[in-house]
C-alpha positions as CSV (number, residue, x, y, z in Angstrom):
1,X,87.8,101.4,136.2
2,X,89.1,103.9,138.7
3,X,87.0,107.1,138.4
4,X,89.9,109.6,138.5
5,X,91.7,107.8,135.7
6,X,88.5,107.6,133.6
7,X,87.9,111.3,134.1
8,X,91.4,112.1,133.0
9,X,91.1,110.0,129.9
10,X,87.7,111.6,129.1
11,X,89.3,115.1,129.5
12,X,92.2,114.1,127.2
13,X,89.7,112.8,124.6
14,X,87.7,116.0,124.7
15,X,90.9,118.0,124.4
16,X,91.9,116.1,121.4
17,X,88.5,116.5,119.8
18,X,88.6,120.3,120.3
19,X,92.1,120.4,118.8
20,X,91.3,118.2,115.8
21,X,87.6,117.7,114.7
22,X,88.6,114.5,112.9
23,X,88.8,112.8,116.3
24,X,85.1,113.5,116.8
25,X,84.3,111.5,113.7
26,X,86.7,108.7,114.7
27,X,85.0,108.4,118.1
28,X,81.5,108.4,116.4
29,X,82.6,105.7,114.0
30,X,84.3,103.7,116.8
31,X,81.0,103.5,118.7
32,X,78.8,103.1,115.7
33,X,77.0,99.8,115.3
34,X,76.1,100.6,111.7
35,X,79.4,101.8,110.1
36,X,81.2,99.1,108.1
37,X,84.4,97.7,109.5
38,X,86.2,98.9,106.3
39,X,85.1,102.5,107.0
40,X,86.3,102.3,110.6
41,X,89.7,101.0,109.4
42,X,89.9,103.8,106.8
43,X,89.5,106.4,109.6
44,X,91.6,104.6,112.2
45,X,88.5,104.2,114.3
46,X,89.7,100.8,115.6
47,X,92.3,99.5,118.0
48,X,95.7,98.7,116.6
49,X,94.9,100.5,113.3
50,X,98.2,99.4,111.7
51,X,97.3,95.7,112.2
52,X,93.7,96.4,111.0
53,X,94.8,98.2,107.9
54,X,97.2,95.4,106.9
55,X,94.8,92.5,107.6
56,X,91.9,94.3,105.9
57,X,93.9,95.0,102.8
58,X,95.4,91.6,102.7
59,X,92.0,89.9,103.0
60,X,90.6,92.2,100.3
61,X,93.4,91.2,97.9
62,X,92.9,87.5,98.8
63,X,89.2,87.8,98.0
64,X,89.9,89.4,94.7
65,X,91.9,86.4,93.5
66,X,89.5,83.8,94.9
67,X,91.1,82.9,98.2
68,X,88.9,82.1,101.1
69,X,91.5,82.2,103.9
70,X,94.8,83.8,104.8
71,X,97.4,83.5,107.5
72,X,98.5,86.6,109.6
73,X,101.6,86.3,111.6
74,X,103.2,88.3,114.5
75,X,106.9,87.8,115.1
76,X,107.5,88.9,118.7
77,X,104.4,88.3,120.8
78,X,105.7,89.5,124.2
79,X,102.8,89.8,126.6
80,X,100.3,88.9,123.9
81,X,98.2,92.0,123.5
82,X,99.0,92.2,119.8
83,X,98.1,88.6,119.1
84,X,94.8,89.0,121.0
85,X,94.1,92.1,118.9
86,X,94.9,90.1,115.7
87,X,92.2,87.6,116.7
88,X,89.7,90.3,117.2
89,X,90.6,92.0,113.9
90,X,90.5,88.7,112.1
91,X,87.0,88.0,113.2
92,X,85.8,91.5,112.2
93,X,87.5,91.2,108.8
94,X,86.0,87.7,108.2
95,X,82.5,89.0,109.1
96,X,82.7,91.8,106.4
97,X,84.7,90.2,103.6
98,X,84.1,86.5,104.1
99,X,87.8,85.6,104.2
100,X,88.9,83.5,107.2
101,X,91.9,84.9,109.1
102,X,94.2,82.5,110.8
103,X,96.6,84.2,113.3
104,X,100.0,82.8,114.4
105,X,102.3,84.2,117.0
106,X,106.1,83.5,117.1
107,X,108.0,84.0,120.3
108,X,110.6,82.3,122.5
109,X,108.2,82.5,125.4
110,X,111.1,83.4,127.7
111,X,112.0,86.8,126.5
112,X,114.6,88.0,124.1
113,X,117.7,85.9,123.4
114,X,121.3,87.2,123.8
115,X,122.2,90.0,121.3
116,X,124.9,88.8,118.8
117,X,126.7,92.1,118.1
118,X,126.2,95.8,117.5
119,X,123.6,95.2,114.7
120,X,121.2,93.9,117.4
121,X,121.3,97.3,119.1
122,X,122.3,96.0,122.5
123,X,122.2,99.6,123.9
124,X,118.4,99.3,123.6
125,X,117.5,95.6,124.4
126,X,118.8,92.9,126.7
127,X,118.4,89.2,127.0
128,X,115.2,88.3,128.8
129,X,113.3,91.5,127.9
130,X,109.6,91.0,127.1
131,X,109.1,87.7,128.8
132,X,105.7,86.0,128.2
133,X,103.3,84.5,130.7
134,X,102.5,81.6,128.4
135,X,99.8,79.9,130.4
136,X,97.9,83.2,130.9
137,X,98.1,84.1,127.2
138,X,96.9,80.6,126.1
139,X,93.8,81.1,128.3
140,X,93.0,84.3,126.4
141,X,93.5,83.0,122.9
142,X,90.8,81.3,120.9
143,X,91.8,81.3,117.2
144,X,95.5,82.1,117.3
145,X,98.3,79.5,117.5
146,X,101.5,80.1,119.5
147,X,104.7,78.9,117.9
148,X,107.2,78.9,120.8
149,X,110.9,78.7,120.4
150,X,113.7,80.7,118.8
151,X,112.6,81.7,115.3
152,X,115.9,80.4,114.0
153,X,114.5,76.9,114.8
154,X,110.7,77.3,114.4
155,X,110.5,79.2,111.1
156,X,112.2,76.6,108.8
157,X,109.6,74.0,109.8
158,X,106.6,76.2,110.1
159,X,105.0,75.6,106.7
160,X,105.5,71.8,107.1
161,X,104.3,71.6,110.6
162,X,101.2,73.9,110.4
163,X,100.3,74.0,106.6
164,X,98.9,77.6,106.9
165,X,96.7,79.3,104.4
166,X,98.5,81.8,102.1
167,X,100.3,84.5,104.2
168,X,98.7,87.9,103.9
169,X,100.3,89.9,106.7
170,X,103.5,89.7,108.8
171,X,104.3,91.9,111.8
172,X,108.0,92.0,112.5
173,X,108.6,93.0,116.1
174,X,111.6,91.0,117.1
175,X,113.8,94.1,117.7
176,X,117.1,92.4,116.9
177,X,118.7,92.4,113.5
178,X,119.7,88.7,113.9
179,X,116.2,87.6,114.9
180,X,114.6,89.5,112.1
181,X,116.9,87.9,109.6
182,X,116.0,84.5,111.0
183,X,112.3,85.4,110.7
184,X,112.6,86.5,107.2
185,X,113.5,83.0,106.2
186,X,109.7,82.6,106.0
187,X,109.7,85.0,103.0
188,X,111.6,82.4,101.1
189,X,108.7,79.9,101.3
190,X,107.1,78.7,98.0
191,X,105.3,81.5,96.2
192,X,101.9,79.8,96.6
193,X,102.3,80.3,100.4
194,X,101.6,84.0,100.0
195,X,99.2,86.4,98.5
196,X,100.9,88.3,95.6
197,X,101.6,91.4,97.8
198,X,101.9,90.5,101.5
199,X,101.6,93.4,103.9
200,X,104.3,93.8,106.6
201,X,104.4,96.0,109.7
202,X,108.0,96.8,110.7
203,X,107.9,97.9,114.3
204,X,111.5,98.9,114.8
205,X,112.2,101.4,112.1
206,X,110.9,104.4,114.0
207,X,111.6,105.0,117.7
208,X,112.6,107.4,120.3
209,X,115.6,109.7,120.1
210,X,117.6,107.0,122.0
211,X,116.8,104.3,119.4
212,X,118.2,106.2,116.3
213,X,117.4,103.5,113.7
214,X,119.3,103.4,110.4
215,X,119.8,101.1,107.5
216,X,123.1,99.7,108.9
217,X,121.6,98.0,111.9
218,X,118.4,96.4,113.1
219,X,115.3,95.7,111.0
220,X,116.3,98.2,108.3
221,X,119.5,96.3,107.7
222,X,117.6,93.1,107.5
223,X,115.3,94.5,104.9
224,X,118.2,95.9,102.9
225,X,120.0,92.5,102.9
226,X,116.8,90.7,101.9
227,X,116.3,92.9,98.9
228,X,119.9,92.6,97.9
229,X,119.7,88.8,97.9
230,X,116.4,88.5,96.0
231,X,115.6,89.4,92.4
232,X,112.0,88.2,92.2
233,X,110.9,89.2,95.7
234,X,111.4,92.7,97.2
235,X,110.2,94.4,100.4
236,X,109.2,98.0,99.9
237,X,107.4,100.7,101.9
238,X,104.1,102.1,100.5
239,X,105.3,105.5,99.4
240,X,103.0,108.3,100.5
241,X,100.7,106.2,102.5
242,X,100.3,109.0,105.1
243,X,98.9,111.3,102.3
244,X,96.2,108.8,101.4
245,X,94.9,108.4,105.0
246,X,92.3,110.9,106.3
247,X,94.1,110.8,109.7
248,X,97.9,110.5,109.0
249,X,99.7,108.6,111.8
250,X,103.2,107.4,112.7
251,X,102.4,103.8,111.7
252,X,101.9,104.9,108.0
253,X,105.7,105.0,107.8
254,X,106.1,101.5,109.2
255,X,104.2,99.5,106.5
256,X,106.2,97.6,104.0
257,X,104.9,95.2,101.3
258,X,106.5,91.9,100.3
259,X,106.1,92.0,96.5
260,X,106.3,88.5,95.0
261,X,106.8,89.4,91.3
262,X,106.9,85.7,90.2
263,X,103.5,85.0,91.9
264,X,101.1,83.7,89.1
265,X,98.4,86.2,90.4
266,X,100.7,89.2,90.8
267,X,99.3,90.7,87.6
268,X,95.7,89.8,88.3
269,X,93.5,92.9,87.7
270,X,91.8,94.2,90.7
271,X,88.7,96.4,90.3
272,X,89.3,99.8,91.8
273,X,87.1,100.8,94.7
274,X,86.5,104.2,93.2
275,X,86.6,103.5,89.4
276,X,85.1,106.9,88.6
277,X,88.3,108.7,89.5
278,X,89.9,106.9,86.5
279,X,87.3,108.0,84.0
280,X,89.5,110.1,81.7
281,X,87.1,110.3,78.7
282,X,86.6,113.7,77.1
283,X,84.2,115.8,79.0
284,X,81.1,117.4,77.3
């Protein structure tokens, strides 16, 4: 690491700590060898906290209904940093909860396809953006499987070809409306291919002032159309998630959940982690 760069980052970290004492606790937890992974996730004291939150919650839900493994999926791998992170998160989650995490990454491998029309936001992305160095990424991966090709072609055969464990988390980062619609075909798979409430990270619903996302284009339109076309499955954000987090963050507004109301385990009672807060008996 170059010294000036390291010094700059250290100064920035110190500045943040002075401005917000919570960042001190985050850094302590991040470096701690004794703190549980769940506590680190709760405080965002991990890399890619949005992925970690979703995978941890999905594995916890799976464990509560007796599942021993889940699949986690990233649509839009690009360089591969997210998929490498999913591997690392999966290992940490398995070590704590005992639920095996199988990561899969979907990508063309050659960058983004041609945008179809205005709904793909061609003023933001072009054909060929985010090209992958496939060989270099494969060398880095240990647990994850790359599914290369246009999702329009790879998603329909995914369940048959890979026979994955129940899906607990899906990251949608394909940018285009059309590609997101194609990826959402996976959400039509048989109900037993999912946990009852599968977590989803929607990357392209918040962006810069240039992006200007809305429900008439991009990922938000794909979500709207999915919900309109399904009675027993709905994708919905977790309302007020940022108010339940000790360190609110932008990603809190990018988490959706695929609710599979017809899932035989949808109504399975889950013991609350803080049962005492629901004790409403008459006080002495």
